[in-house]
PASE-575940 format. One record per residue: residue in one letter; z, y, x of N, C-alpha, C in turn. Coordinates in steps of 0.001 Angstrom, whole numbers, plus 500000, padded with zeros to 6 digits. Each point is the difference from the previous one (the first is absolute). Example, Ala and Ser with C-alpha at 12.3 -4.5 7.8 and 13.67 -1.06 7.14 Angstrom:
2
a507800494310513190500000501190499110500000501200500900
s499280501050499650500060501190500820500730501090499230
END
This chain:
64
m544836302451376449500790499368500169500020498412499588
p499775499032499298499374499398499238501106499748498767
l499202499719498706501097499918498667500979498584501079
g501231500641499482500767498266499654500878500424501478
s499568500838501191501129500396501235501079500715499883
y500812500129500879500731500686499824500779500971501162
i500658501363499970500379499684501662501515499771499329
m500401499473501593501567500339499932500328501423501109
l501383500263498969500803501000501093500990499792500384
k500753500225500373501319499907500564500946500865499716
i500954500267499514500501501277499355501254499678500906
a500578501346500204502095499620500372500814499269498697
a500671499596500327501108500005498073501460501385501036
v500670500523499457500559500550500205501512499680498612
e500777499364500927501306499793499269500769501610499638
w500524500199498878500206501180499387501443499766499454
k499861499221499467501763499401499029500685498768501353
e501516500535499456500701498904501508500570498624499265
k499741500518498370500240498622499279499167499822498481
p500218499120499078498908499697499439500423500746499077
l499188500854499049500151500453499482500640499453498269
d501396500725498719500191499112499285499355500280498930
y498965498933499401499524500295499023500742500465498364
e501088499252499986500640500523498677500097501468499869
k500150500517501352501261501227500045498559500799500005
k498512499625500340498846500749500048499208499983498794
k500103499201499083499237499868499022499519500520499505
v499634501008499897500235501369498962499130500478500960
s499645499880501437499046500967500743499477499123500388
f499682498884499976499132498778500868498972499991498288
l501310500211498871498545500079498441498730501094500327
l501201501194500379498810501382499615499283499932501344
e500225499794501238498891499814500931498804499330499451
g500702498591500183498767499204499582499014500262498673
t500336500789498732499717500544498959499036501387500659
e500597500658500873499116501195499872498525500048500974
c500399498890501052499192499356500516498762498676499314
n500079499899499283499282499317498700499441501156499852
i500060501408498981499808500769499173498995500951501053
s500422499841501270499321501383500601498455498925500998
h499689499006499798499414499108500399498828499440498588
g499749500986499116499443499794499170500434499371498703
d501279500239499773500893499618498135499530498817500300
r500810499042500475499757499112500428501212498886498812
l500678500625499207500828499362499669499425500317498503
s500106498675498855499595500114498589501389500736499896
p500132500116498042500651500891499170501499499114500158
g499390498238499663500802499090500280500839500347501295
d499716499674501107500686500451501089500931501379500530
k499090501086499554501536500910499284500694500192499455
k499883499441499070501469499394498763501335499043500805
r499367499091500606500263498956500438501139500752501463
i499564501031501161500808500335500529500777501284499476
a499430500616498952501238500772499631500899499687499267
r499968498152498901501203499638499856500850499660501070
e499374499524501050500763499670501724500880500172500179
i499454501516500232500458501237500354501416500224499204
g499348500218498123500918500209499683501501499251500298
h499539499036499755500697498891500096500684499358501105
f499516500300500887500817500565501282501227501195500080
r499893501101499670501001501047499687500737499995499022
s499547499175498880501589499912499230500546498794500419
g499813499435500878501575499465499916499454498349499919
m499216499468499081499688498624499365499919499515501114
END
């Protein structure tokens, strides 16, 4: 395949939720899941990123 060529694949989309997720109710879960994905793929988070995420989770859990 020549450089710059791409293969396009069609994949089926599966609707798995009846309604959108409530970001405010799931914020900590989203932050933790995103952090785990970034760490497991080559530790893409800087120390500053990790501190910011920890502060956001602490802030959210304290109800501020």
